[in-house]
N, C-alpha and C positions, 0 to 999 in steps of 0.2 A: 683864082684864089686872091683874096685881098691881102693888103700889106699886114694887117693885124694877124691874119691866120699864118702868113708866111713867117713873120717874126716870131710868133709863138712856137711854131714848129722847130725853129732854130735853137732856142735856148731855154725854153720853159718846162719845168718838171711836170706841169699839169697837161702838157700837150699830148701825152700818151699815158696809158695805164701804168701805174707803178709796177716795177718788176719784183717788188718785195712780196713775201707771202700774203696771199689773199688781197693783193693790191693795197696793202697798207701804205699810208702816205710816207714819202721820203722826206721826213722833217729835217734831216741833215742837209738836204739840197734846197729846200724851200726858203726863200727870203721874201721880205715884204715887197720887193720890187717885182715879184712874179705875179702878184694877185691881180692888179688892175689889168695888165695885158691879157691874162687868162680869162678874166670876166668879159672883157671886150670881145676877144676872139670867140669865146664860148657862146656868148649870145648871138654873135654873127653867124656862127656855124649852126646853132640851133634853129634860128629863123630860116636859114637856107634849107635845112632838112624839113622843116614844117611846111615851108612854101612848096617844096617838091611834092609832098604828100597831098597838099590841098589842090594843086593844079594838075596833077596827073590825069591822063586821059582814060585810064581804066575805071570801070564801074567800082564803086565803093564796096569793099569787103572788110571783114574783121582783120584779115592779114595785112592788107595794103593800107589800112587806115588806123585802126586802134592799135594793133600790135606794132605797126610801123612807128607810131608815136612813142611807144614804150622804148624804142631803140634810139631815140634822139637825145641830143643834149649831154653827151658823155663828158666833154671837156668842162662845160658849165657845172655839171654836177660834182665833178672832182674838186674843182676849186671852191665851189660854194660850201661843201661839207667841211672842208678844212678850215676855210676862212671864218665861217660863222660859229664854228666850235671855238676857235681861238679868240674871237671877239667877246665871248663869254668867260673863257677860262684864263687867258693870257693876253689881255688887251694892252695895246701900246698906243701912244699918240698917233703913230703912223697908221695903225689899223683903224683907229677911229676916223681918221681923215679919209681913208679909203672907203669905209663904210658909209660915211656921209655922201660921198661922191657916187658910190655905186647903188645905193638904195633906191633913188628915183629911177635910175636906168633899169634896175631889175623889175620895178613896178611896171614900167612901160613895156618891158620885154614880156612879162606875163600877160599884160593886156593885149599885146600884139598877137599872142597865140590864142587866148581864150575869147577874143572878140573877132577872130578871123572868120568871116562869114562863109567863105568857100569851104574851109575846113569843117565848120560846124554843119554845113549842109551834108557833107559826107558822113559825119558822125550820126546825124539824124537818120539817114538811110540805114546804116548798120544797126542802129538802136531799134528801128521799126522791125528789123528782120532778125533780132537777136535770139529768138526762141530756138533756132536751130543750132545754137552754139553750145559748148560745154558749160556747166554751171559757173566755173571760174571766168570763162570768157564772157558770159552773160553779165556777171557781177562787174567785171572790168568795164564792159560797154556801158552799163548803167551808171557807173561812177564817172566815166568821162562825160556822159550826157548831162548828169546832174551838175558837174563842175562847170560846163559851158554855160548852162542856163543860170546858175548862181553867179557867174561872172558877168552876165549881161548880154549873152549872145542873142537873145530874142528882142533886145531893145532896138529902137530906131537909131539912126546915125547921131542925132543930137544928144540923145540920152547916153549913148555909148561914149561920146566925146566927154560928157560931164563925168561919167564913171572913171574915165582915164585921168581926168584932172583930179578927182577926189583921191584916187589911189596914189597919184604922184605926190600930192600934198601930205597924205598920211605917211608915205614912205620916208619923207624928209623928217617928220616929227618923231617917229619911234626911235631912231638912233640918237636923236638929240635928247630924248627922255633918258635913255640909257646912260649917256655921257654925264648928264647932270646928276643923276642918282649916284653913280659911281663916285663922282667928284665930291658931292656933298656927304656921302657916307665916309669918305676919307677925312674930309675937313672937319666933321663933327665928332671924330674919335676923341674920347675923353682922356685928357692928360692928367695923370695923378702924380702929385709931388712926392708924397711919403708912402712908404710901404704899409704903414699902419692903416691907411685909408682903404687898404685892400684886405683888411682882416676878414677871414672866412674862406678865402681862396686857397687852393692847394699850392704847393710849391711849384708844381708844373705850370699852373695857370699864371702864377706871379712871374715865373721865368719867361713865359710867353709874352706877358705884358711889358717886361723889361726889354726884350728883344725887339718888340714892335716899336717901342719908344725910341730905341737907339736907331733903328732903321729910318724912323721918321725925323731924326734930328734932335730928339729930346734925351740926350745922354743922361743917365743917372735918374731918370724918371720912369714912369710906367704909362702904357697906353692901352686903353680899353677900346678895341675896335668894334664897330657895330655890325651886327648880323641883320639880315634882311627884314625879319618880322618886327612888329612894334615891340613885343615883349622880348627882352634879351635874356638869354639863358643864364648869363652871369649873375643876374639879379637874385637868383635863389640862394646864392652863397655869400653875397656881400653883406657883412654885418653893419657897415657904416651907412646910416640912412642918407646922409648927404650925398655920398657917392652914388647910392642907388638912384636918388632923385636926379643927379646930373646925367647919369647914363640913360635913364628912362626919357627924360626931356630932350636929350640929344637925339634919341631914336625917333621920337614922335614929331620932331620939328624938321625932319629931312625934307628938303626941296619945298619948304614952306615959309621962307624967311624974307622973301622979297628981294633976294640978291640974284647974282648971275646963275645960280643953280636952281632957282625956283621953277617948279613944273606946272603951276596952276594954269598958266595960259595954254600950255601943251595939252593938258587934261581937257580943257574946254574945247579946244580946236578938234582934237581927236573925236571927242564925243559928238560934236556937231557934224563932222565929216562922215562918221559912221551912220548917223541917223539919216542924213540925206541920201547916202548910198542905198540904205535899206529901202527908203521910200521909192527911189528910182527903180529898184528891183521888184517892187510890188509888195513889200512887207510893211506892217504897221510900225515896227521899231527894229533896231539892230538886234535886240534879243530874239524877236520873232524870226529874223533872218538866220541867226546863228543856230538857234535851237531846232529849227526845222530840219537841220542836218545832223542832229544828235539823237541818241536813243531816247531822251526824254521827250522830244518832239515839239513842246510848246512852253512858253513862259508860265502858263497856268499850271502845267504838270510840276514844274520846278517850285513854283510858289506853294502849291499844295503840299509837296513833299517837305519843304522847309517850314511852312507854316504849321504843319502837324507836329513838328518837333520843337519849334521855338519855345512855346510855353513851358514845356518840361525842362528845357535847357536853362531858361531864365530862372525858373523856380529853384533849380538845383544850384545855380550860381549864387542866388540871393542867400540860400542856406549856407553856402560855403563862406560868403562874406561875413555872415553873423558868427560863424565859427572862428574865422581868422580875427575878427574884431575882439572876440572873447579872449583869444590867446594874447592879443596886444594889451588888453586890459590887465592881464596878469603880469606880463613881462615888461611893459612900457606904459605905465599908468598915465592917462591923459593923451595918448597918441591915437589920433583918428586914422583908420586904415585908408591909405591912398594907393593909387595904381602902382606906384613904384615899390610899395611894400608887399604887394600881393604874393609875388613868387617867393620872397624871403619868408614871409609868415606861413605860407603854404608848406614850405620845406620844413619849418620848425614843427608845424602840426603833424606833418607826415612822419617826422622822426618820433613824435610823441605817440601817435596812434598806431604806427606800424613798426616803431623802433627801427626805422629805416633811414640811414645816413647816406645821402647820395655820394659824398666823398668817399665813404667806405666801399660803396658799391663799385665805384670806378676802379678801385684797386684790383677788382676781379676781371676787368675787361681791358686787357692790354691789346693794342691795335692789331699787331701781327697775329696773335692767337685768335682774335675774333675773325680776322680775315681767313686764315688758313684752316683753323680747327672748328670754326663756327660756320661761316657763310659757305665756304667752298665744301665743307663737310655736308652741309644741308644739300647743296647742289648734287653731290655725289649720291647721297641717300635717296633723293627724290627722282633724279634723272639719270643717274649712272655716269655722269660726265666727270672728267678730271681736269683740273686747272693746273697747267704747267708753265711756270714762269720762264721767260726767255729774256736775255739781256743783249741780243744781237740786233734788235730793231731800234731805229732812231725814234726819239720821243720829242715832244714840243716843250717839255720842261723837265729838269733833272729829277723831280720827285715823282714823275709819272712812271708807272710800271706796266708791263705787257705780259699777257698770259695766253698761251694756246688753250683752246677749249676742245678737248678730245672726248669723243663719244665712247661708248663702252668697248667698241672693237678697236679703239685707237685712232679712228679717223678724225682728222681736224675738221671741226664744223664752224669755227669762228675764232676771232681774236678779240680779247678783252682788254681794254686800256683802263687802268685804275689811277684816277687823279683825285686823291682824297684830302690833301693838305691845303690849308688856307694860304693865300698870298695876296698882297695889295692889288695885283692886276686881275684878280678873279672877282666876278660878281658874287653876291651872297647867295645862299641857298644850296640846294643839291639837285642834280638832274642827270638824266641819261641822254645820250645822243649817239649818232652813228657817223663814221667816216666812209663806210661802204655798206650799201643795203643788199640784202639777199635777193636773188632772182635766178631761177633756173633758166629763164629765157636768155639772160645775159651771162650766165655761168658765173655768177658772183656769189661769194659767201660773205656773211656779215662781219663787220669790223665795228665794234661798239665801244662806248666809253662811259664810265660812271664818274661823276664829279661831285665832290663834297667840299666842305670848308672846316675841316678839323684842324684845330690849332696844335701845332707841333712844338713841344718845348725844346729849348736849346740843349738841354741835358736830360738824360733819363728817358724812360719809356713813354710812349704816348698812351694815356689811359682815357677811356671813353666813358661817357655817361651812357646810361641805358638808352636814352633817346637817340644818341648817336649810333648805337648799335642797331636799333630798329630802323634808322634811316639808311644804314648800309644795306640791310636786308630789303628795304623798300626799293632802293635804286637798282639793286641786283635783280629784283622782280621785273623792272622795266628791261633790264639787260637781257635776261633769258627770253623775254618777249621778242626782242630783236634777234637774239642768237639762235633761237629754235625755229625761226621762220622757215617755212618750207612751201613756198608758192612759186608759181611760174612767172608772174608779172610783178615788176618792182613797185608799181603804184599801190598794190594790195599787200605789200610785204610788211612784216613785223609789227611795229607800233602805229601803223597807218590806219588807225581806227578812231572812232569818235572820242572826244575829250572825256566824256562821261563813261567811257569804257576803258580808256588806256590806263587809268589808275587802278583798275581792278587787279591785274596780275601783280602790281607793285605792292598794294595793301594786303593782298593775299599772302605774300611772302613775309610780311612783317611778323605775323603770328608764329612763324617757325623759329623766331629768335627766342621764344619762350619754351621750345621743345626740350624736354628733359635730356634727350640724347645730344642735342647741340650744346646745352649749358654744361653738361657733364664733361665735354671736351674743351670748351673755350672759356668757361668762367672759372679761372684759376688765379689765385693771388699772384701778382706780378713779381713779388719778392720770394715767397716761399713755395709757390707752385701748389699750394693747398687748394683743393677744390672748393668751390663756393658751398658753404654749409646749406643743408636743405632748408633750414629755417629762414635763411636770407633769401633764397630762391622763392620760398612761399611768400615772404613779405613783398618782394618785387611784384609778384602776381596779384596779391591783394591790393597793393598800393597803386597798381596801374589804373584802377577805377577812381582813385582819389583825385580830386581836382578836375574831373571830367566836365563839370558844369562850366568852369572857366574856359577850359580848352575848347569845349564845343561852342561856347558863346562867342569867343574871339574869332573863331572860324566862320560860324554862320553869319556873324555881323559883317564880315568882309564879303561873304557871298551875297547877302542882301544889298550891300553897297554897290557891288559890281552890277547886280541886276537893275538897281535904281538908275545908275548912270546910263545903262544901255537900253532902258525902257522908255527913254524920252523920245517923243515923236519929233520928226524933223521940223525945224523952225523954232523949237523951244529955246528961250533965252535964259541962260544961267550965267550970272555974273560973279557970284561968290561961291567958290568951291567949298569953303569950310561951312558956310551956312547950308548949302545943299546937302553936304555929307551929314550934318547934324539932323536935318529934317528927314533925310532918308532912313537913318537909323532909328529915329523916334517913330516913324510911320510903321516900321517893321517890328517895333517893340523890343529893339535890342540896343537902344541908346543908353548904355550903362557906363558911366565914366570910369569905374573901377576895372572894367573889362573892355577896353576899347577894341576896335577891329584888329585883326591880325595884321592887316596892311591898311593904312589910311590912303586916301585918294592920291596924294602927291608922291607917294613911293610904292604904289601898287603895281609893281613891275609885271605881275602875272597878266594883268588886263590891259595895260597900255602898250608897252613894246612886246609883251609876251603874247602867246596865243590863246589866252583863256578869257577874252572878252565875252561876257555873258556865260562863262563856263567855269567860274571858280567853284560853283556848287558841285562840280563834277567829282571832287574828292569824296564828298558825302554820298553821292549817288553810287560811286564805285565802291565805297566802303561797305554799302549794303550788300553788293554782290560779293565782295571779298569775305565778309563775315559769314555769309550764308554758304559760300563755297568752302571756306575753311571748316565750317561745321560739318560739311560732308566728309572731309578728311578725318575729323575726329570721330565720326560715326563708323568709319571704315578703316581703322587701324592707324591713323596718324601719318607720320612721315615715312611713307613706304614707297617703294619703287612703283607699285601698282597705282597708287594715287597720283604719283608724279607723272607717270606715263599717260595716265588718263587726262591729266591737266594739259600736258604737252600736246597730246593728239587732238584734243577738242578745242583748245584755246591758244596756247602759245605758238603752235606751228601754223595757225590758220590765217593770220593777218586779218584782212578784210574780205577773204574769199567767201565768207558766210556772214549773215547778219549777226551782230554782236550778241543780242539777247538769245539767239538760237544757239550760239556757242556756249553761253552760260547754261542754258537748259540742257544741252548735251553733256556737260560735266556734271551738273547738279542732279539731273534726272527729273527736274520739274522746274516750274517758274519760280521767280524770286519770292522769298519770304523775308520781310524786314525785321522780324523779331530778333534775328541774330545780331544785327547792328546795334539795336537798343540794348541788348544784353552786353555787347562788347564794350559800349560806352558807359555801362552802369546807369542807364537811363530807364531801365525797366526791370 
């Protein structure tokens, strides 16, 4: 036993499984000092376990090779799941420093496993004889074989060494990108001197801005913090055009000012590293490498899908722009529509056309009611589960809540952590993750977390926009994908599916936010308790398709941009990030200044530090599955236990034990039809 392992066993909470229910992390015992020793000892133990499997004298079998690997790395997994969750939701200077130190070590550790020739030789033998295994064992064996090959196991020594170097370099750049984006997002928050400049915001939003200013050292002023996308939700409410422009320009300039937070150099380096790695692995580009392991299969398939929709999207956006300019001509003569005006003008037109006031809508969506009587009610109606809050488990931040997930018979099947409120230490956006994965082999049940960035006012209730409501339902869709997992092997569990399939369950659940039964329970006025009037409900449904040109264009422009960066052959020299971005958007016919990409290159966190390189299109691909799947529900009674159980049995519980499109067909009863997604977006 090494010194690292001995020291870990003596005093580190990651050294053994948590004794809390379902092995929930003991956040009250974990300190920053525990992470690095746990990582070091965890990697050391993991490599020793792998080496023992690779060098054993017995002939390779599924049990002593593939299944044996599934049982390795317990300490490393425990610390990694906690650490990397907190670096997204509750980051500190200390955690950032650890991440910078540990990232290249983790990259080298992964390479030490996936480029282990002796281990791969055993995997190849089991893979060649896999047809005598159970279907799930065959799928796991195939997954391991593919992973080894995609990591470079078939390459010669020189090429493997270069792969190791490229992976190490990339591992140092991705946390640096995250650090700079977080720092610049904070630095560019817009300080407002006078309340009058916030005209149009609700009292709750103004209260939040005042609190944010005070916390940032601007007592008596107001602070508009930035969200992750280019377009900021607050723009739809701000009546002051100068304020809108300041917020918009701050958002779009992130990490692109030539200062210490600039990410352009990182973007170019990561792009080049990925292209070279893809070439070494035998692929034309990084996009070919990534998409070969997705349900789409090839860049051509993605390009055809997006190319078929782009003209309709652009045409609809242009028509919307004319409509918005017409409105400005009436209310602000001589004002030319600019990007920072779009959301505000669209909201004004929405009010006129649909008599829908977003501020009025928010009064009917109080957070707690949406959570309990909306989302949890939906979960009960579809799946028969009960969400029971508990206060006896430690959490990593005081605003985080924990719920037991109980099946119909009262059996606990999971733990659900809810981390919904914004804070300066949290990166933007919304996501789902896990602290513990489900596995019958390891006798572990899932512990999952949903994270959002809802601004909590200092006084009064938290009122949600309908976009925030649907985002809650979206992330809970990811949550049940993890919580309902029922597989033998952890590698195949829960959301361990291709990127262009993982968004299917999440987007499928969004539409249930519109269900009459859900709205009847959760859409009630926060002061009077009055149910949302039927006519307002109808307006929300009709208004959902309003502005879909802009929403679709900003999304698909970002997807084209992602594909452009990652379709560059190795050796391509790009020196100007902004110029490349402009050319890429124009080449895809989406270079429209009034509707810029949802994320620009310098703050496109999904594709640089995130896992969506060449995969941002996945939301649209998955939305086609979700829309068609939801159409099945509507054809068969809507939000019923029968439909929920069918979805749980065919998709949510299966993980990657079956090919994703086979799971879709098992639920839908046929192959995908894209008509539903065009109808959902109002494009057909």
